[in-house]
DRENDO-466613 format. One record per atom (N, C-alpha, C): x, y, z; residue number from 0; atom name. Coordinates in pm, whole numbers, plus 50000, padded with zeros to 5 digits. Example, Ala and Ser with C-alpha at 12.3 -4.5 7.8 and 13.67 -1.06 7.14 Angstrom:
[site [51319 49431 50780] 0 N]
[site [51230 49550 50780] 0 CA]
[site [51320 49670 50780] 0 C]
[site [51285 49775 50708] 1 N]
[site [51367 49894 50714] 1 CA]
[site [51290 50003 50787] 1 C]
This chain:
[site [56796 07708 24295] 0 N]
[site [56774 07574 24244] 0 CA]
[site [56798 07568 24093] 0 C]
[site [56761 07674 24024] 1 N]
[site [56777 07673 23878] 1 CA]
[site [56925 07662 23841] 1 C]
[site [57012 07719 23922] 2 N]
[site [57156 07712 23897] 2 CA]
[site [57205 07568 23899] 2 C]
[site [57155 07488 23990] 3 N]
[site [57200 07349 24003] 3 CA]
[site [57143 07260 23893] 3 C]
[site [57031 07298 23832] 4 N]
[site [56971 07218 23726] 4 CA]
[site [57025 07255 23588] 4 C]
[site [57096 07365 23577] 5 N]
[site [57149 07409 23448] 5 CA]
[site [57261 07316 23405] 5 C]
[site [57250 07256 23285] 6 N]
[site [57348 07159 23238] 6 CA]
[site [57427 07207 23117] 6 C]
[site [57419 07334 23082] 7 N]
[site [57491 07382 22964] 7 CA]
[site [57642 07375 22982] 7 C]
[site [57691 07408 23098] 8 N]
[site [57834 07402 23123] 8 CA]
[site [57886 07260 23123] 8 C]
[site [57805 07168 23169] 9 N]
[site [57844 07028 23172] 9 CA]
[site [57864 06977 23030] 9 C]
[site [57778 07015 22940] 10 N]
[site [57790 06972 22801] 10 CA]
[site [57918 07026 22739] 10 C]
[site [57952 07149 22765] 11 N]
[site [58076 07206 22712] 11 CA]
[site [58197 07133 22767] 11 C]
[site [58193 07099 22894] 12 N]
[site [58304 07025 22953] 12 CA]
[site [58315 06886 22891] 12 C]
[site [58204 06821 22868] 13 N]
[site [58206 06688 22805] 13 CA]
[site [58266 06695 22665] 13 C]
[site [58225 06794 22587] 14 N]
[site [58279 06808 22453] 14 CA]
[site [58429 06838 22455] 14 C]
[site [58473 06920 22549] 15 N]
[site [58616 06949 22556] 15 CA]
[site [58695 06827 22599] 15 C]
[site [58641 06745 22687] 16 N]
[site [58710 06621 22726] 16 CA]
[site [58717 06523 22610] 16 C]
[site [58611 06514 22532] 17 N]
[site [58612 06427 22414] 17 CA]
[site [58715 06476 22313] 17 C]
[site [58720 06607 22290] 18 N]
[site [58818 06663 22197] 18 CA]
[site [58961 06638 22245] 18 C]
[site [58985 06652 22374] 19 N]
[site [59118 06625 22429] 19 CA]
[site [59155 06479 22414] 19 C]
[site [59061 06390 22435] 20 N]
[site [59087 06248 22420] 20 CA]
[site [59118 06213 22275] 20 C]
[site [59044 06269 22182] 21 N]
[site [59070 06246 22040] 21 CA]
[site [59208 06299 22002] 21 C]
[site [59245 06417 22052] 22 N]
[site [59377 06473 22023] 22 CA]
[site [59487 06383 22080] 22 C]
[site [59466 06330 22198] 23 N]
[site [59565 06241 22259] 23 CA]
[site [59582 06114 22176] 23 C]
[site [59472 06058 22128] 24 N]
[site [59480 05938 22045] 24 CA]
[site [59554 05967 21915] 24 C]
[site [59530 06083 21855] 25 N]
[site [59599 06120 21732] 25 CA]
[site [59748 06135 21757] 25 C]
[site [59787 06201 21865] 26 N]
[site [59929 06220 21896] 26 CA]
[site [59997 06086 21918] 26 C]
[site [59934 05997 21992] 27 N]
[site [59993 05865 22017] 27 CA]
[site [60006 05786 21887] 27 C]
[site [59904 05791 21803] 28 N]
[site [59908 05718 21676] 28 CA]
[site [60017 05772 21584] 28 C]
[site [60026 05903 21573] 29 N]
[site [60127 05962 21485] 29 CA]
[site [60268 05934 21537] 29 C]
[site [60286 05939 21667] 30 N]
[site [60416 05909 21726] 30 CA]
[site [60455 05764 21698] 30 C]
[site [60362 05673 21715] 31 N]
[site [60390 05532 21688] 31 CA]
[site [60421 05505 21542] 31 C]
[site [60345 05565 21454] 32 N]
[site [60369 05548 21310] 32 CA]
[site [60502 05612 21272] 32 C]
[site [60532 05726 21331] 33 N]
[site [60659 05793 21300] 33 CA]
[site [60780 05709 21338] 33 C]
[site [60774 05645 21453] 34 N]
[site [60884 05558 21495] 34 CA]
[site [60894 05437 21402] 34 C]
[site [60782 05385 21357] 35 N]
[site [60780 05270 21268] 35 CA]
[site [60836 05305 21130] 35 C]
[site [60810 05425 21081] 36 N]
[site [60852 05465 20946] 36 CA]
[site [60987 05535 20941] 36 C]
[site [61048 05559 21054] 37 N]
[site [61174 05632 21057] 37 CA]
[site [61284 05559 20980] 37 C]
[site [61300 05432 21004] 38 N]
[site [61407 05355 20940] 38 CA]
[site [61391 05348 20788] 38 C]
[site [61273 05317 20734] 39 N]
[site [61262 05315 20587] 39 CA]
[site [61292 05451 20523] 39 C]
[site [61250 05560 20585] 40 N]
[site [61277 05692 20527] 40 CA]
[site [61425 05726 20534] 40 C]
[site [61492 05687 20639] 41 N]
[site [61638 05710 20648] 41 CA]
[site [61709 05628 20541] 41 C]
[site [61667 05505 20521] 42 N]
[site [61727 05419 20417] 42 CA]
[site [61707 05479 20279] 42 C]
[site [61587 05526 20250] 43 N]
[site [61559 05587 20121] 43 CA]
[site [61640 05715 20105] 43 C]
[site [61647 05795 20208] 44 N]
[site [61724 05920 20202] 44 CA]
[site [61872 05895 20177] 44 C]
[site [61928 05794 20240] 45 N]
[site [62069 05761 20219] 45 CA]
[site [62091 05708 20077] 45 C]
[site [61995 05634 20025] 46 N]
[site [62008 05580 19889] 46 CA]
[site [61998 05690 19785] 46 C]
[site [61924 05796 19811] 47 N]
[site [61905 05904 19715] 47 CA]
[site [62016 06010 19722] 47 C]
[site [62085 06018 19834] 48 N]
[site [62187 06122 19846] 48 CA]
[site [62309 06083 19763] 48 C]
[site [62377 06184 19705] 49 N]
[site [62491 06155 19616] 49 CA]
[site [62612 06102 19687] 49 C]
């Protein structure tokens, strides 16, 4: 019975799921911002090249 009442592993799984969700949100945000900023950086790079 004590095995079924132990919740330490559940907490670790919850924290790992939260960390994975946060990482996913960061990846999606950075990808979206990268696509948005690609054109201005290419324009600036072309203007600066000799």
